[in-house]
N, C-alpha and C positions, 0 to 999 in steps of 0.2 A: 733535436731534429723534428721537423714537421713532416707529416704524412702528405706526400704530393700525389697528384693524379697522373701516374705513369701508365703507359699502355701495357696491357696484359690480358689474361683471360679471366673473366668472372661473369656468370650469368646473374640475372636479377635475383635469383634465390640462392646465390653463392654455390652453384653447382660447379664441380670440378671435373677433371677428366674421368671418364667412366671406367669402372672395372666390369668387363663383359663376361657373363656366364656363357658356357658352351651352348650354342644354339642348336635347334633341331634342323637347321638348314643343311642339306647334304653337301658334302665336299665337292670341289671342282673335279670333273672327270677329265683327265689328260688323255689326249689322242695323238698317236704318231702323225696322223694326217694334218693336224692343226698346231704343231709346234713350229713356230716361225722364227726366222732370224731377226734379231733386234739390235738396233744401233748401227747397222751397216758394217762395212768392211773394217773400219777402225776398231770395232769391238768384237764382233763375232767371227774370230779368225782362226782359232786353233784349239779345238776341243771336241768333246762328244757329249751326247745327252741320251738319257734312257728313261722311258716311261715304265713304271712298274706294272706287273701283271694285273693287279686290281685297279689300275688306272687312277690311283689316288696319290701317286708320288711322281716327282720329276727329279732325276739326278743329273747334275751338271758336273763335268770334269774338264780340266784344262783351262783354256781362256775362251769362254763361251758365254754369249748373251742370247736369251730366248724370250719369246712372247707367245701367249695363247689368246685367241679371240675370246673376249668376254665383255659384251656390251652391258653396262650397268649405269643407271642414273644415281650417282652418288649424292646423298643428302647429308645434312649435318650429323645424322645418326648412323652413317654407314661405317662398318667395321670390317677390316681384313684380318682374319685369324688363321694361323697355320702353325705347323711344327717345322722346326729348322734344325739341321745338323751340319756342321762344318767339319768334315772329316780331315781336311788338309787345308791350312790357311793360305790364302792368296792375298791379292791387293784389296779386292772388294767382293763381298758376298752380300746380296740384297734382293729386294723385291719392290715392285712399284706398279703404277697404273699409267696409261698413256692413251692419247687419242689417235696416235699413229705409231709407226715403227722407227721413228727417227732419233729417239733419246734426246729430245731438245728441251725437256722440262725436268732437269735433274732434281728439282725440289719435290717432285712427285715420285722419286725413287728413294727407297729407305735402306740405308746401309745398316747391316746387322753385325758385320764381322770384317776383319781384314786389316792390313797394315797401312793402307792409304788413308790419310787424315783430312782430305780436303775435297771430298766428292759427295754429292747427294745430301739428303736429309739424314742427320746423324742422331736424331732424338731417340732412336731405338737401337743404337749400336752398343748392345750390352750382352752379346752372346759370350758365354763363359769359356768357350773353347773345347768343351767336352760334352758328349752325349746329345740327346734331343732336347730342345728348349721350345716351349710354347710362346708364341708372340701374338699379341692382340694390338693391332694398330688402328686407332680411330681415324681412318683416312678422311672421313668427312670433316675433320677439323683442319685439313690441309688443302683439300681440293673438293669441289662440288660440280655437279653437272655430269653429262654423259661421257664416260670413258669407254674405250673400245678394246683395250688389251690389258691383261695382267702380264707383267714383265719380270724376268728373273735374270740376275747377273752373277757370274762367277769369273771375276776378272783376275788374270795373272799374267802380266806383261813381261814374261821372261822367255828365254829360248826354249826351255822344256817345261812348260807349265804343269803344275801338279795339284793346283787348287781343286777342291771338290765341295759341292753343296748338294744337300738333299732337302727338298721342299715336299711336305706331306700334309694331307688333310686340310687343304686350302679351302677356306670358306669366306664368302663375302655376304654380309647380311646386315640387317638393321637392328640397332639397339632398341630396347623397349621404350615405352612412353616415359618421358622425363617427369615423374610424378611430382618432383619438387617445384615444377612450374605451375602446378594447379592447386587451388584451394581444396582442402579436405573437409567435407561436411559430415555431420552425424547422419546416419541412415536408419530408416525404420521408425517405429513408434518409440515413445519415451522408455518403454521397457526393454528395448533392444540395446541401444548404445548407452550403457549405464555404469559399467564398472570395469574400465580397461583403459588402455593407452595405445599409442602407435608411434612409430618413428619412420621417417623417410631416410633410407640409407642406401648403401651401394651407389653412392653419388647420385641419389634421386631416381634410380631406376627400380627400386624395390620399396615395398611397404611392409613393415614388420608390425603385426598386431598382437597385443598381449591382453589377456583377461577376457572380459565379456564386452566386446566392442564391435560395432558395425559402422562402416565408413563408405563414403562415395566421393568421387571426383567428377566435376562437370566434363563431359566428353560428347560433343554433338557429332552424330554420325547417322547416315541413312543406311540402314541394314538391308542388304539384298539377299537373295537366296544363297549367294556364294560367300557371304561374310563369315569370317571366323575370328575367334579370340585365341591367341596362342600366348602361353606364359609358362614360367617355371614356378612350381609350387613346392613348399616344404611346410611340414607341421611338426616342429620339434616336440610339442606337447599336445596330446589329443584333448579336444573338448567335445561339446555336443554337436556342433555344426561348423564346418569350415567350407567356404565356397566363394563363388564369384558370380556376378550377374550384370544385367543391364536394366535400365528403367527410364521412364520419362519424367519421374518425379522422385521425391525422397521418402515416399510413404511405405515402400515394400508391399505394395498392393497386388503385385503379380508374381507370386512365388514360383510359377512355372517358368519365369525368365531368370530365375536364380538357380545356379547349378551347384549342388552339393558335391564336394570332392572327398570329404573325410568326416569322421565324427561318429559318435555313439547313437545319435538320434536317427530314427529310421523312417520318419514320416513327414519330411519337410523338403520342399523344393523339387527340382528336377534332378533325378538320381542316375541319369544315364552315364554320368562321368564320375561316379563315386568309386574311383579306381585307385586312389592313392595307396601305396604300399606301406606307408607308415615310417619310412626311413629315407633320409637324404632328400635331394631335390629331384623332382620329376617334371618333365616337359609335357604339357597338356594342351591339346588343340580342341576347342569347342566350336563346332559349326553352328553358330547361333542363328545363321540365316535359315537353317532348317526348322527352327522353332518360332521365329518371329521375324517379320519384315516391316520396315518403316523407320520412323524417327526414333533414335535413342538420345537421351540427354545426359545420362550418367553411367559411369562404370561403378559397380558396387562390390563391396567386399564384406564378408561376414566371418567373425571369429567368436562363435557363441559358446558361452559356458555359464549356465545358470546355476551357480553354486555360490556359497558365501565368500569364498576366497578363490576366484577363478584364476587359473594359470594356463589356460589354452594359449597356444601360439600358432600363428599363420604367417608365412612369408610368401608374398607374391612378387615375382621378379620378371624383368624383361617382357613386360606385357605389350602385345602388339594386336591391333585390330586391322584386318586387311581383307582383301578379296581373293578367294581362290579362283582359278580359271573355271570357265563353263564346263559342265560335264556333257560331252557330245553324245553320249549314249542316251541322254534324256531328251534328245531332240531328233526329229526326222531330218535326214539329209536329203535335200531336194535338188533336182536340176535347176540351174539358173541361167537366164538369158535365152531360154528356149525360143525357137528350135535351132538357132544358128551357132550357139556357143558350146554347149555341153555335149560333145559328139564323139570324142575318142580318148578316153582316159578312165581313171579310177580314183578311189579314195580309200583311206584306211584310218581307223581311230585307234589310238594307242596311248601309252603313258597314263594308265589308269583312267582312260577316257577324257583326259585333259588336253589332248592334242589331236589334230586332224592333219593328214598328209594328202595332198592332191598330186596326182602324177599324170603325165601325158598332156592331153588337151581337154581340160575339164573345168567346169564352173559349177559351184554348189552354193546352196543357201540353207540356213536353218531357221525355223520360225522363232522369232524373238519379239514379242509384243512389248514395246517400250515407248514412253513419251519422252522424246529428246528435248531437253531444256538447254539454255545457254551454257550450263555447267556440265553437260554430259560429255564423257570421254570414253573412248575404247582404248584399252591397254592390252598388250599381247607381246609375245615373243615370236619372231619370224625368222625362218631360215629358207634359203633357196639353194640347195646343194647343186642343182642343175638349172641353168638359166633358160628361160623361154622368152616369149615376146612380151607378155604381160603377166605380172604376178602381183596380187594385191587383195584388198579387203574393202568392204563397203556396207552401206545400209540401204534399205529399199522398202517401199510400201507394197510392192508386188514382185513377181518373178521375171519381169520383162527386160530388166537392165535398160530402162528408158531414160534414167537420169544419170549420166556418166559422171557428173560433178560430185556425186555422192559415193563414187567408187575410187579408192585411193591406191594409186599405183605405187608399189614399193620397189620393184625390180623388173628387169626385162629389157629387150632390145628395142621395142616399139616406142616411138617418141611422141605420138599424137593422140593418146587416149587417156581419158580419166583425169582425175585431180592429181597433179604431180608435186604437190607441196611437201610430200613425205618420201620422195624417191631418193633414198640415200642408203639402201642396203649395200653393205660392202662385199658380200659374197664370201666372207670368211667366218662361217659359223652363225650361231643364233644372235639376233639383234633385238633389242627391246624397243618397242614403239608405244607412244602415248599420243593419240590423235584426239584433239578437242573437237569432236564432231558437232558440238553445239555452236561452234563458230561458223558452221557451214549450213546448218539446217536446224529448225526447231519444229516439233510436232510429232505425231505418232508414227512409228515405223512398225513393220511386220516381220522383217527378215534381217539377219546378218548374212552377208554375201562374201564369197571367196572365189578368186579367179586364178587359174593356172593355164594361161593361153599359150599354145604352141602349134600354130597352123602349118604343120609339115606332115609328110606322109607317115613318118615314124616319130611321133613326138616323145621327147625325153624330159621335158621340164618337170621339176619337182618343187612344191611349196609346202612348208610345214608351219602351221599356226598352233601355238601352245599358250596355255595360261591366259586364255581370253577372258576379259572382264569388261563389262559395261556398267558404269556407275556415275554418280553425281560427284563433281569435284568439290568436296567440302573444303573448309579452310585447311584441315590437316592434309588432305590429298594435295591440294593446290601448292601448299608449301613444299611438300616432298617432291612433287613432280615438276613443278614449274617455278619454284620459288614463291615469294610472297606477292600479293597484289601490290603492296606499297612497302618500300624500304625507307625508313627514316633514319638519317644519320645526324645525330646531335640531340642530347638530352636537355636542351633548353626548354623554357615554357612553350615555345613554338613547337618543339618536337613532341612534347607530352600531349599538348592539345591536338596536334595533327594526328597522333596515334589514336587518341580517344575518338576523334571524329571519324576516322577511317573505320574503326571497329563498329561504331554506331551505325555506319552506313553499310555494314555487312561485309566488310572487306578484310582479308587476312593482312596483317601488318606486323612488322617487327621494328622495334626501336633500338638502335645501336647508340649507346651513350659512351663516348670515348673516356669520360671521367668515371668516377665510381659512384656518381649520384645523378639524380634527375632534378630539374627545376632551375638550373642555371643560377642567375643572380637572385631570383626571387626566393630561393631556398638557401642562399649563401650570404645573407646579411642585408639585402635591399628590402627591408621590411616596411619602410616608409615609401610605399610604391608611388612612382611618378605616374599619376593618372591623367593629368590634364582635365578636360571636361568629362566628368564621370558618366554623363548621360550618353556619351558616344560609345561606351563599352557595353557590348551585348554578348550573346552566344555563350560559348563555353568559358570565355574569359570572365564574364560576369558570374557565371555559375561557380567558378573557382572562388571568387570573393564571397559569394553567398554561402559556400561551404565553410569558409573561414568564419563567417559570422555565426553559423550554426555551432561551430566548435566553441566559440567564446560565449555563446549563450548558456553553456553549462557552467555553473558556479565552480565545479571542480577544476576547471581549466585555469582558474585564477589562483596561483600558488603563492606568488610574492606580492600580490596587489589585489585590491578589491575592484571589481568592474566599475563600481560607481565612482572610483577615484581616477579612472582612466578617461581622459578628455575625449578620446576618439572612439569610444564605445557608446552607442545609442541603442537602447533596447528595441525601439520601434523600427529601426532600419532593417532592411533585409540583406544588406551587404556590410562588410567591414573591410577597410582599405589598408589597415595597419596590421602587421602580423609578425610573429616570431618565426625565425628561419626554420626551426624543426617542425612547426605547424605547417608551413608551406610544403615542406618535403612530405609530411604525412598526407596532406590532401592530394598532392600529385601521385604519391604511391597508391592511395586508395582508388583514385580514378583509373589508373592503369590496371590495378588488380581486379576491379569490378568488370573490366572489359577483357580480362585475360590476355593482356598485351605482353608478349614475350619481350623482355628488355635485357639486352646484352651489354654488360658494363666492361669498361677498360679494354675495349677493342678499338684500335686506331687505324684509320684508313692508310693503306700503302699508297702514299701520295705520288710516288713515281710512276707506278704501272698498275695500280690497283683498280682502275676503272675500265671495264670492258665496254666498248662502244660497238654497236652493230645497227645497221639500217637507220642511222641518225639518232639513235637513242641509247641510253645506258642499259646494259643487259645484266651486269652484276658489278658488285664492288667487293674487293678483297682487302682484308685487314693485314696488318703487319704480321700477325700470327699465322696467316694463311687461310683463316676462315673466310668463306665467301658467302655473300648474300645476293641472291638473284631476285628480280622483281619486274613487274610491269611498269611501275612508276617509282620515282625516287624523290625524296624531299631532303634538301640540305638545310638542316635547322641549326647548324653550328654558328657561333658568333664569328668564326674566322672565314667561313665560306670555303672550307677545304674541299668538299666534294665538288662544288661548283667549279673551282679552279682546276681540279684534277680531271674534270670532264671536258676541259678545253673551252669552257664558257668565258666570254669576254668579261673583264673586270678591271677595276682600278683601285689604287691605294693612294691615300694622301688627299691633298686639297687642290681642287681645280682653281685655276686663275680666274679672275673676274671676266676675262675675255671668252671663256668657254661657254658659259650659259648666261652671262650678263648679270650675275647675282651680286648684290651690293655687299653681302657678307662673305663672298668667296675669297680664297687665298689668305695671305697674311692679313691679320686684323689687329691694329693697335687702337684705333679710335673706338671700336665697338667693345673693348674689354670692359666688363662691369667694374665699377669702382671698388666693389668688395674684394676683388682679387688683384687690384692695382695699387702699388705702394704710394702712399702720400708722404712717406719719409724718405730722405736721401740715404741710400744704401750703396756703399762702394762695392763694385763687382770684382775687384782684383784680389788675388791671393794675399799680396802685400798691399794694404790700402794705399791708394794713390799711385801705385807703380804698375802701369800697364804691362811692363816687361815681365812681371811675375806671373802673368797668365790669369785666365778667368777662373773664378771659383767654380767648384762643382755645382751644377744646376743652372749655370749661365752659359748660353749657347752661342750668341752672336755678339761681336764687338761693336756692331753698329745697328742703326735702326733698320728693320726690314722694310722692303718696298710694299706699301699697302696694296692689297689685291693680288699679289704675285703668288702663283701656285707653287706647290712643293710636295715632297714626300711625307710631310709630317701629319700626324694624327693626334687627336685630343688625348690627354693623359689618362692613364689607368690608375686604379688603386683597389684596395680591399675595402668593402663596406663592413665595418666592424660592429659586432654586437657587444656593447659594453653594459655594465651595470654598476651602480653605486650601492647596491645591497650587499653588505658584508657576507651574508649567508650564501650568496650565489656568485661571488666575485673571485676570480683567479688573478693574482698579481701578474703584471707584464714583466718578463725577465729581459735582461740585456742580451741581445743576440751574440752568438759566439764570435762572429766576424764584424762586430760593431765598428763603424767608420765615422769618427767624429767630424771629419771634414765635410761630410754630406750635410751637416746642420749649421755650418758657418754662416750661411745666409740667414737662417733663423735667428742665430745669436745676434747678428747685426741688426736685424729688424727690431728686436726687442731693445737693443742698446740705442737705437735711433728714436725710440719712444713708443713703439707699438705695445698695446696692452691687451690684445685679443687672445683668447684661447683658439688656436687654429684648427679646431675640430668641431663639427656640428654634433648636436645631441638630439636627433629627432626621436621623440618618445615612442616606444613600442610597449605592448602589454607586458605585465609582470616586471615592471621596473627596469626594462632594458632599453637600449637605444639602437637606432640605425645611425652610425657615426660616419659622416662623409667628409670630404675635403671642404675646408672653409678658410677664408682669409688668404693672404698673399703667399705664405709658405705653409703647406699643409700636407695631407696624406697623399695627394697626387704626386707621383714620382715623375715630374715633368721632363719630357724629352727622352726618357729611358725606354720607351715602348715602340719607337718608330720601326724597328726591325722585326717586331713580333709577327705581323701578319704573314710574311713570307718565310719566316724562320722554320727550320726543321724542328721535330719534336724535342730533341735534346737542347737546341738553342732556346726554344720557348721555355723549357723547364728552367734554364738558367735565368731568363728574363723574369719569370714568375718568382724565382727564389730571390732575385735581387730586389724586387718590389716588396717581398715579404720582409727581408732583412731591413730594408729602408724604413718600412712603416712600423715594424716592431721597435726598431731603434729610435724612431721619432717618439713613440709613446714613452719609452724609457727615458729619453732625453727630457721630455716635457715634465716628467715626474721627478727626475733625480739630478739633472745637470746643474752645476752652480751658476752657469751663465744665463739660466732661465730665471725670470723674476720669481721671488719666493711665493707671491700670491698665485701665480700660475701653477707652480709645483704643488702648492697646498691643495688647489682645486683638483688637479689631475690625480693626486694621490688617492682621492676618493673613488676613483674608477678602476675597474678591472674587467677582464674578459669574462663573459657569462659562462659559468661552469656547466650549465645544462644545454649549451649549444656547441656543436662540433667537438664533442668530447673525445672522439676517435682521431682528431686532427690537432691535438694540443690547443683546442678551443679557438682555433683560427679558421676563418671561412675557407671552404673548399675552392671557390671559384674567384679568380682574379676578375675584376670588372673590366672586361674587354669592351670598352664603350664604342669602339669602331675598329674595323680591320679592313678586309677586302669589301668592296661593294661591286655588285654585278653591273655591267653596262649592257642594257638590252634596248629594244626598240622604243621603249618609253622610260625616260630617266626622270624620276621625281626631282624637282628643283625648288628653289625659293618661290618660283611662280606658283607651284602647287600648294606648298604649306602656307602661303599667303593668300590663297584662294583667288589669285589673279587668273589662274588656269584651274579648271575643275575637270578631273578625269571623268569620262563618260562610262567607264567600266569599273566603278568603285567596288572593292571587295572588303571595305572596312574604313574606319575613320581614325585619324590621328587628331590630336588637339593640343599637344604640348608646345610650348614656345621653342623656337630654334635655339638649341642649347649645345654649346661646345665648351669643354674645359680647355684650359690653357695648353698650348702646344710647345712653347719655348719661352725662354727669358733672354733679354738682350740689354745692351748698354745704350741708354738714350743719349741725346745730344748734350745733356748736362753731366754725362759720366756716371749716371746712376742706373741701378737695375730696375727694369720694368718687365711686365709680362705681355705676351702676345698670343693671339689665336683664340682667346675665349670670347664668347658672346652669349647673351641670354636675351632673346628678343621675342616678346609676345606678339604673335601675328594675327590675333583676333579670333581664336577658337578653332572649330572643327575644319578639317580638310579631308578630301577623298584620296584614297590610295588606289592607284590603278592596278588592275589585274596584270597588265602587261609589265609592270615593274617587278613581279615575282617569277616571271618566266624568261628564259633566254630568248635571244633574237630568233627569227624564223629559221635561220640556217644553222642553228646550234641545237644542243640536246633537246630532243622532242618529247621527253618524258620526265623532265627535271623541273622541280619547283623550288624556289629559294625564298622562304618567308622571313628570313632574318637579314642576311647580307644582300638586301634587295637592291634593285637598280635605282640609285639615288646619288645626288651630289653630296659632297661633304656637308653643305649647309642644310639640305633637306633631311639628311640622315640624322642630323642633330635633333630634329623634332620627331622623327619616326622611331628612334631607337629605344623606346620605352617598353618595358616588359609586357604590360597589357596589350600594347599594339602587336608585339610579337605573337602573343596568344591569338589575337584576332586573325593575324596573317596565317598562323599555323592551321587554324580551322578552315579558312578559305582555301589554303593550298591543298589540304586533304580532300576537301569537297571537289575541287577542280580535278585532282588526280583521279578520283572515283568516276567523275563524269567522263574524263578522257578514256579511262579503261572501258567503261560501259559502252561508249560510242566507238571504240577502237580507232581513235584519232589522236593526233599530237596535242599536247597541252596548248600549243599555239592556235589550234583550230577549233577549240570548243565553242559552243553556243553560249555567249555571255548571258543571254536572257534566261536560259535554263539554269545556269550557275547562280544567277542572281535570285531566282525563285527559290532554289534550295537553301541558299544562305539566309534569306529572309525567313523561310519556314523554320530554320534552326536558330533563330534569334539574333542573327547578326544585324548590326545597324549600319546601313550603307549610305544613307542620304544625309546631306548637310541639313541641319535644322533650318526651318523656313525663315527664322529671324536672322539668319546669317547668309546674306546674299553673296553671290560671286562678285569679286571686286572688278571694277572697270579699270583698265590700264591703257595708257597711251604709250605707244612704242616709239622711242626716239629714232629707231631705225627707219621709220616711215617719214621722218622729217627731211625737208630740204635745208640747205645751209649748214651752219655749225651749231651743235647743241652741247651744252655742258650740263651734266646731271649733278644732283647733289652728292653723288658718290665721288665726284671729282672736285668738289668745292673744298675750300679751306675754311675752317671754323675757328673763331675765337670764342672761348667759353664752351660750356657743355651743350652738345647738340644731340638730341634724342631722335633716333630713327623710329619711324612708324609707318603703318599701313592702315591706320584706323579709319581714314576717310578716303574717298576716291571720287573722280578719277585722278590718278597720279601718273607720272612718267616712269616707265620701267618698273623698278622694284620698290617704290615707296618714296618717302621724303623725310626730312629732318625738321625739328622744331626746337624752340628755345625753352621748353618746359614752363613758359610764362614766368620766368624768373630772371634774376640778374639783369634787369633792364638797364640798358646803356653799356653793358660789358660783353654783349654777344653780337656776333656778326658772321655772315657767310659770304665769302668772296669767290666769284666765278671769274677765272682768267681764261681768255681765249686768244688764239693766234689767228688773225684775220688778214686776208689780202686787202689792199687799199680799196675803199669804196664806201657807199652808203648802205647801211643795214637797218632793217626794222628789228627792234629788240623786243622779244616777247618773254613774259614772265609766267611760268606755269606753277600752279598750286591748287590743291583741292580746297575749295571754300566751304566754310560752315560757320555757324553763328558764334562759336567761341574764339574765332580768329580776331586778330587786331584789325581795326578799321583804319589805322593811321601808320602803316609800315613805311619808313623812309628807305627808298631804294636809290642808290647813287650809281649813275652810269659814267664811267671814265672813258672818254672818246678823244678823237684827234683835236677837237676844239676846246677841250677842258673837261669839266664835270657838270653833270646835271642831276638834280635830285627830284625824284617823283614820289609822291605819297600814294600808296596803294591800299585800297580797302580789300583785305583778304577774306571778308565775309561774303563777298559776291565775286563771281567770275562769269565768263561767257560759256556757252554750251561746248565750246572747243577746249575749255580747261585753261585758258590763258588770258592775260590782259596785255595790251601793247603799251610799252613804255615810251615809244616814240621812234623816230628815224634819226640816225646819227652817222656822222662821218668817222671812219676809222682808217688809220694808217698802219701799214704793215710794220713800220719801224717803231711804232709807239704802243704803249700798253692799251689793252682792251679789256675792261673789267666791268662787272656788275656786283655791287656790294649791298646786301640786305642787312639792315640793322634793326635792333629792337629798342632803340633809344626812345623813351617816352611813349611806348606803345601800350594799347589798352586791351590786349589779349595775346593769344598764342601767335607767334611769328613763324611762318612756314618758309622753308627753303626746299624747293623741288628742282625745277630745271629752268635754264635760260637758253633761248634760241636766238641766233643771229641770222637773219634772212636777208641776203643780198638784194637790194632794190635796184641800184644802178652803179 
């Protein structure tokens, strides 16, 4: 069995579902006033409920469903913890969260107990049936965002329901910092971290330190007066010092910012919290904002024991850094809006001075000097038990209420006052608000303001503001409150580079990799990287290959080979373009680690309903597991374009016909197939040779010749790029697959029996005696025709297609090594090779990623076509360069006119070097997703994508996509509306190469659509002999021209047949002239009066690109042809276009 990349949960650092320790967060307080009916009449119909005297429990009996208001912004780390007792079993007993009272999201309701087996989320249905049981549900793994109700169900649909449920000690809180997602550094001087160890356990929410060790994790945070660190601490064995702190560096230079919790030493650090009792786990809250304010860069931990055999232990768990609410007793409460507002009311401060209540008709302000930046937010809880006209909060520079745009209305009957963007208080208990005031104002403020307006004789309005915080939205805050700045779906090289670029530009970013690995094909066997013109590769893409070179500069990296023996290593170069797969993976991992990019593995998009759209853009994406990622911008970096498609963006699959964009290589292609993959031997296509009734062999798809240029659903073939070696010390023999199917290789047997002598696999050399082995020859590792359903297939179907490719390719290797119908010389050579033992060892030495060369392609306002990759058209908004030839692997095999097997759909056409890739090709059309960028499945025709689809180009596009996303976020605009000149400046500053080299000019093209009369282009001509397509010289008509390769003189011809109405026509011959052309090309015109031969000098032409062959009579009943021959010619013969222009 081979390990496949199925969808599931795993973080970048292998974190699993957390075990949560009891938090210090107080339990939910139940109130008779706010126990509401849930689910409506079908559910809450026949039962009773009771709140306990201490308000910590809710008892349900009968057939009853209830909810309590509890607005909470659920993050990935949110936990619902409670005690449950089912005193009498019914159909369903459970708990959940909801945004309303309708019970329309049963996946957010968790069944705990009961006889019914088909309702709700059943991951926690494990109540034993007796006594009280503690439940800890990580609801952030199932739902994220604001929820407004906690819901409780006690369902018993019988005539006399007796079910009973008791819910007690209900808490909703955040798990601690996921320590496993951070690198751990030594802290302090050399004498501090000297003789100890640590482990990250409790599924990465705890650090356990042993011996004499000091550690730190990077944690950027702006400490305010209200910042606290809360954590659970235990010290199983006492040492000299046990403690925690914050720092700006790793030097332990400010011991007053390090808080001693326990230990025998009495004269070190801040000792205000040296209160640990010596037993068990203790919850500790350190108000660090009372000791220090400003930037912190590290959280630090000490477990000091300066003895020969230190055995001190410290365990820090569930660490949280957060803001307490403002202490209103520390501020003067002043009238606001004087003299007309604050006239008839009062206020009170309560809840340990963390809450203020306004009553009547009163407006207040408290002094709060603060410089508001773009990232400043106000966070608070708000309740309006009694509605007035205006109830809200704001900021101001004075007490006059002169700028109502900076006063945010939250509730009230008046409709025409203040900023109303956050007016959504439901009136059912406290609601949590986070207002990004930096989006409305930047600069110094002097006051926080509160309004409770009720202009009546006896005002009764009440407003309560609690847990008020003003702070800067760091990456940590931003992720928890609003999601990430940028969410990247797809762990391809484009996804990795996009994540790195976003981080370098100061944005919070998450990389969701549906597979278990990052790097796509670059880390899955494609080590002989398809680079094209290497001078076109810049930015992070070039940095990647520079890092590869740095690795191979170390002699220790050469294990099975000496660097001087490897032909692609040059010490003087700063880059290296050939690499082993595990080195690619290591470089990608290093880049992500250096920028602390959270990477989530094996999470697959819920493609049916997992994309939430609002206001024209994506707001969140939900995985099949239920995990949701919110963000301001999204990047689809998958090979398949799954996010793009699920977001409703226009796309296509397959090959366009030649009529769509006028491309000479469009649609079915027989003539363009390279000779290396076209059989020169006669091979019978039928199961029983010579008997068409026996059916076609596996791998043969059409019984007749396809129509040249006709579009269809087919895409170029997939395979695995294998890492092989002939070094016996590192080679693993290929085994015969369990479901080996010999019939799949009958074509191969017949090719050899017809006279073929090639080994059908390439062996591109990689370092350390390995290869990047690709498809080569007529029948090879490409599983032709078996991938056409892959782009639109569901995950299970894709897995089946991947497995079929794996079985086929593994079976091919075994066949070439062992099957008696393979020539002995081939078997002997193949027997030398095995799979590299030091690559993909956790996947049976087989690459992780199938080479998805092409899947969906977006269709946007700019479609890259053959015009672009041939530089006939040059995009004005370049975001990077491609330079590879137009390259498509074979799409199908057919039976030719002679009854033999031939291949179709492949082409490899050098188009002359660098071409510009348009920014518009990686964004949807103007009327589609306004915050989505697509750097892999870009807007391109099948032909153009064949040149664009190279891994370095995907890296280039990934960097440009992330830069554009940041620009759109900064400017608060759609990705379709960004200023290209600003984007261009940033890309160039970051090393991207955008401009075509000066020695490669745009090509001049003559459009046949502008011609009068009848025009026959070379794409419609019939050729005798080998005709090579080219765009090397210009001007040419439409998409290039053909030539005779200056060979086979006398055996080559191009025939142009036309259907003409009777009349006299001027005949024009178009061709791009240059000095290596033939000066004596015989051209024969077949007309109504016979034939005429004209000798044409193709070294010269007119400024209009043609020469006139003469005027001739043509009859609609007779043939009309022009034949270009190379008989006796003295140079290259060109066949471009022939025009018939009616004279009379």
